[in-house]
C-alpha positions as CSV (number, residue, x, y, z in Angstrom):
1,I,122.4,105.3,45.2
2,I,120.0,108.3,45.9
3,S,118.1,107.5,49.0
4,S,115.4,109.7,51.0
5,K,116.5,108.0,54.9
6,E,118.3,111.4,55.9
7,G,117.7,113.9,53.1
8,S,118.9,113.6,49.6
9,F,120.1,116.9,48.3
10,L,120.0,118.1,44.5
11,E,121.9,121.3,42.9
12,I,122.0,122.3,39.6
13,H,124.6,124.4,38.5
14,Q,124.0,127.1,35.1
15,H,126.9,128.3,32.9
16,N,126.9,132.0,33.5
17,H,127.9,133.5,30.4
18,H,128.7,136.9,31.9
19,H,132.8,135.8,32.9
20,E,134.2,138.7,35.8
21,T,137.7,139.1,35.1
22,P,139.9,139.1,38.2
23,E,141.4,142.8,39.4
24,K,144.7,143.5,38.1
25,G,147.4,143.3,41.0
26,H,145.1,141.3,43.3
27,H,147.3,138.0,44.3
28,N,146.6,135.4,46.6
29,E,149.5,136.3,49.4
30,N,149.3,132.4,50.8
31,P,150.2,130.0,48.5
32,E,149.5,127.2,51.2
33,K,145.7,127.7,50.6
34,N,146.1,126.7,47.3
35,L,146.9,123.1,48.1
36,N,145.1,120.3,49.2
37,F,145.8,116.8,51.1
38,K,147.5,115.4,48.0
39,K,149.4,118.5,47.6
40,K,147.5,119.0,44.0
41,I,148.0,123.2,43.2
42,I,144.9,125.0,42.4
43,P,145.2,127.9,41.0
44,P,145.1,131.4,43.0
45,E,141.1,132.3,44.2
46,E,141.0,134.9,42.1
47,Y,141.9,133.0,38.8
48,L,139.2,129.8,39.3
49,P,135.9,129.5,37.9
50,R,133.3,131.1,40.5
51,A,129.9,129.7,41.6
52,D,127.6,133.1,42.7
53,D,126.1,130.9,45.3
54,S,128.5,128.6,46.8
55,S,127.3,124.9,46.7
56,T,126.2,123.2,49.9
57,I,127.1,119.9,48.0
58,L,130.7,120.3,46.5
59,S,133.7,121.5,48.8
60,K,136.2,124.2,46.8
61,F,138.4,121.4,45.6
62,Q,135.3,118.9,44.1
63,F,134.1,122.4,42.3
64,H,137.5,123.0,40.6
65,D,138.1,119.2,39.4
66,L,134.7,118.8,37.9
67,I,135.4,122.4,36.2
68,Q,138.3,120.6,34.7
69,A,136.4,117.8,33.8
70,L,134.1,119.8,31.7
71,P,135.1,120.8,28.1
72,P,138.1,123.5,28.2
73,G,136.0,126.2,26.9
74,L,134.2,126.1,29.9
75,H,136.8,126.0,32.6
76,I,137.1,130.1,32.8
77,C,133.6,130.4,33.0
78,N,131.6,131.5,36.3
79,W,128.3,129.6,37.4
80,H,124.8,130.3,38.7
81,L,123.2,128.3,41.4
82,V,119.9,127.6,39.6
83,Y,118.3,125.2,41.6
84,A,119.3,123.4,45.1
85,T,116.7,120.8,47.5
86,M,118.0,122.5,50.4
87,K,116.9,126.1,49.0
88,H,114.2,125.8,47.5
89,G,112.6,122.3,48.1
90,S,111.6,119.1,46.4
91,C,109.4,119.7,43.9
92,F,109.9,119.1,40.1
93,E,107.4,121.9,39.1
94,V,109.7,124.4,40.9
95,L,112.6,123.1,39.4
96,F,111.6,123.4,35.9
97,R,109.8,127.3,36.9
98,L,113.1,128.5,38.0
99,I,115.4,127.0,35.2
100,G,113.2,128.0,32.4
101,D,113.9,128.0,29.5
102,F,117.7,128.6,29.8
103,D,120.3,126.9,27.1
104,Y,123.5,127.0,28.8
105,P,125.6,124.4,30.4
106,N,124.4,123.1,33.3
107,I,126.1,121.0,36.2
108,L,123.9,118.3,38.0
109,V,124.9,117.9,42.0
110,V,123.4,115.2,43.9
111,R,124.7,114.0,47.9
112,D,123.1,111.2,48.7
113,W,122.2,110.2,52.5
114,K,125.8,107.9,52.9
115,G,127.3,111.3,51.8
116,N,128.7,110.0,48.5
117,V,129.2,113.3,45.6
118,F,128.2,112.6,42.4
119,G,125.7,113.9,39.0
120,A,126.1,114.8,36.0
121,Y,127.2,117.3,33.0
122,F,125.3,118.8,30.6
123,N,126.0,121.0,27.4
124,E,122.6,122.4,27.1
125,G,119.8,123.4,28.8
126,W,116.7,121.3,30.4
127,K,113.4,120.6,28.5
128,R,110.4,119.0,29.2
129,K,110.2,115.9,27.0
130,K,109.0,112.3,27.1
131,L,112.2,111.7,24.8
132,F,116.0,111.6,25.2
133,Y,117.9,114.5,24.2
134,G,121.3,116.0,24.6
135,A,124.9,115.3,23.1
136,G,128.1,113.4,23.5
137,E,130.0,116.4,25.5
138,S,127.7,115.3,28.4
139,F,128.8,112.6,31.2
140,L,128.1,111.5,34.5
141,Y,130.8,111.8,37.6
142,T,131.3,110.7,41.1
143,F,133.6,111.2,43.7
144,K,135.4,108.0,44.4
145,T,137.2,109.9,47.7
146,K,136.6,113.1,48.9
147,E,138.4,114.9,46.1
148,E,139.3,112.4,43.5
149,I,136.7,112.7,40.3
150,K,135.7,109.8,37.7
151,V,134.4,110.8,34.7
152,Y,131.9,108.3,33.1
153,S,131.7,109.6,29.0
154,W,129.6,109.0,26.4
155,T,130.2,105.2,25.7
156,K,128.8,105.6,22.0
157,K,126.0,102.5,21.9
158,N,123.2,105.0,22.2
159,S,122.0,108.4,22.0
160,Y,120.2,108.5,25.4
161,F,121.6,111.6,27.7
162,L,118.9,113.1,29.0
163,L,115.2,112.9,30.1
164,T,113.5,115.2,32.0
165,N,109.7,115.4,32.3
166,G,107.3,115.2,35.6
167,E,106.1,111.7,35.0
168,M,109.1,110.1,34.9
169,G,111.5,112.5,37.1
170,I,115.1,112.9,35.5
171,C,116.9,110.1,33.6
172,V,120.4,110.1,32.6
173,G,121.9,107.8,30.3
174,A,120.4,104.1,29.3
175,G,121.8,101.1,28.5
176,D,119.9,98.1,30.8
177,Y,119.5,100.6,33.2
178,F,119.7,104.2,34.0
179,G,122.9,105.8,34.3
180,L,121.7,108.1,37.2
181,Y,117.8,108.3,38.0
182,I,115.8,110.7,40.4
183,Y,112.4,110.4,41.1
184,P,110.1,113.3,40.1
185,D,109.6,113.9,43.8
186,L,113.2,115.0,43.5
187,T,114.3,113.0,47.1
188,R,115.3,109.6,46.0
189,G,116.6,107.4,42.8
190,Y,119.2,105.2,42.0
191,S,122.8,105.5,39.8
192,Y,124.3,102.7,38.6
């Protein structure tokens, strides 16, 4: 549940379509750095997708797991931080001014006041609309533990993927409730 009690955090990362390849001959000299507490093997950093501005929410391991949950064509793409409440404040108008008219895949990352990390992936850019838009590649996710991601894919019961406007806020998925809802002030909301 998103709450403003201790301050909620919201980040939106956009696919950076300018992919940089790692320099040849540059290798990670300490392979132990690539193992987390579960001994999960993480490729050397020069072969991982990069975020040009570090997330204040996701750990390196969470970022890697989230990227692996995306459609395969996005596994090697770099990502650009477009908006973060910690950096840009909590204002829907500022959010839409910064994300502009980009039409690239993007990731919504939320941390609630209890430290829970969750969000959504969208295969297209955000639009100010009073109707839902998006496609079946979109999904909700949460980190069940600090390092274990759980993905909630499209159920095919409807096509309610994303609704974003200044009156409603950010609405993701819908059935009896929104799968994720963030109020227009970007400081409160809920998820199911």
